[in-house]
Structure formats: C-alpha cells, structure tokens
C-alpha positions as CSV (number, residue, x, y, z in Angstrom):
1,M,0.0,0.0,0.0
2,Y,3.0,2.3,0.2
3,K,2.7,3.3,-3.4
4,F,-1.1,3.8,-3.2
5,K,-0.7,7.2,-1.6
6,F,1.5,8.4,-4.4
7,R,-0.6,6.9,-7.2
8,L,-3.9,8.3,-5.7
9,N,-2.3,11.8,-5.5
10,E,-0.7,11.5,-9.0
11,I,-3.8,10.3,-10.8
12,R,-6.0,12.8,-9.0
13,K,-3.7,15.8,-9.9
14,F,-3.3,14.5,-13.5
15,K,-7.0,14.6,-13.9
16,C,-7.2,18.1,-12.3
17,I,-9.6,16.9,-9.5
18,S,-9.4,18.5,-6.1
19,Q,-9.7,16.4,-3.0
20,K,-13.0,18.1,-2.3
21,R,-14.3,17.1,-5.7
22,L,-13.0,13.5,-5.4
23,A,-14.7,13.3,-2.0
24,Y,-18.0,14.2,-3.6
25,L,-17.6,11.9,-6.6
26,S,-16.4,8.9,-4.5
27,E,-18.7,9.5,-1.5
28,I,-15.6,9.4,0.7
29,S,-14.9,12.2,3.1
30,Q,-12.3,14.8,2.1
31,S,-10.4,14.2,5.4
32,H,-10.2,10.4,4.6
33,I,-8.8,11.1,1.1
34,S,-6.2,13.4,2.7
35,E,-5.3,10.7,5.2
36,L,-5.0,8.2,2.3
37,E,-2.7,10.5,0.3
38,R,-0.6,11.1,3.4
39,G,-0.4,7.4,4.1
40,T,-1.8,7.6,7.6
41,Q,-4.7,5.4,6.6
42,S,-4.9,2.3,4.4
43,P,-7.8,1.9,2.1
44,T,-10.3,-0.9,2.1
45,L,-11.0,-2.7,-1.2
46,K,-14.4,-0.9,-1.4
47,T,-12.6,2.5,-1.0
48,V,-10.2,1.6,-3.8
49,E,-13.1,0.7,-6.0
50,N,-15.0,3.9,-5.2
51,L,-11.9,6.0,-5.8
52,A,-11.1,4.3,-9.1
53,H,-14.7,4.7,-10.3
54,A,-14.6,8.4,-9.4
55,L,-11.3,8.8,-11.2
56,K,-12.5,6.8,-14.2
57,T,-9.6,4.4,-13.9
58,H,-9.1,0.8,-12.9
59,P,-8.4,-0.2,-9.3
60,S,-5.2,-1.8,-10.4
61,D,-4.0,1.6,-11.6
62,L,-4.2,2.9,-8.0
63,L,-2.6,-0.3,-6.6
64,E,0.1,-0.6,-9.3
65,V,-0.7,-4.3,-9.8
66,E,1.6,-5.6,-12.4
67,D,0.6,-8.1,-15.0
68,K,3.1,-10.9,-14.7
69,K,2.2,-12.6,-18.0
70,H,5.3,-12.0,-20.1
C-alpha cells in the first residue's frame, strides 16, 4: 500500500480533480482522502473501488498491480 498514496495523488492531480471534488464523486470524506494521500490510513477494497470509479480508472492503476504474464 506504500505506493497507493503516491498513485492516488498522482492520478487525482493528473485529472485536475481536487480532494473536495474527489470526495464528492467517490462518496468518501475529504479528510479520509487526505489521510490516504498522506499514508496515515490504508484503504479498504471498497474504498479503492470507489476512488477508481470516481477517477475513471481501474483499481489496479491505484494499486500498481503488475501483469506478470510475459
């Protein structure tokens, strides 16, 4: 989950979405999003899904799950 905080922040800023707007879109409090981006809280799977949906991305993009099929 260490990289989660960086990926969440990176994707959110890339899409020009404020924490407040992301909170509204994901139905997660702005304070919780701030905690996730600072790494003081770890997300649940449902939280990752809600954030991914709000950011119009796949949950694996937030988690940096690599496809090991080479």
